[in-house]
C-alpha positions, 0 to 999 in steps of 0.5 A: 500499500502506497504511503500517504504524503503529509498535507500542509499543516500534518505532522509526522515523527520521524524519530520514531523506530518504525522501520517496515523492513520491506520499505527502504524509503518512505516518501513524507511529502513532495510538491513542486519545488520540494521533496522530502523523504526518510530512507532507511539503509541496513548495514552495508547497503550502497546506493550507486553514484548518482546527481540530481539537478537540485541541492539536496540536504542529508540529515543522519537520523540515526546509524553511520553512513559513508557518503562518497562525492567527487571530492571526498568520502565522508562518514555522516554519524548520527545528528550530522547534516550534510549539504550537496550542491545541485548536480553534485555526485554522490554514492551512500554505504551504510555502516550500521542500520542507518535512518537519513531524512533526505530533503531535494529542491526539485524547481528544474531538477532531475535525477540521473544515475551517473555512468 
């Protein structure tokens, strides 16, 4: 069953440990300019390098995730926030079971896998 997106004025507790094991991503809301999702990554899960035209923030709610960019590799720990400029290539690898809050500025954005 599809997850209902939040409507204006709705709220959700993103810190709760409710992680249905069969749902790797939970879209919280999306409109013409912004998308927000909670991403669940079990330990050792890898997401290949990709780009998004819009700017991105990645907030580590729990766990540890290595983010590889064209310039560096950084580990996000619980409570860390990373900003990525539009079109910045990035890959993710979960070190521990992890949960991330990802925001994407959508105006004029498109998602592309790196070749």
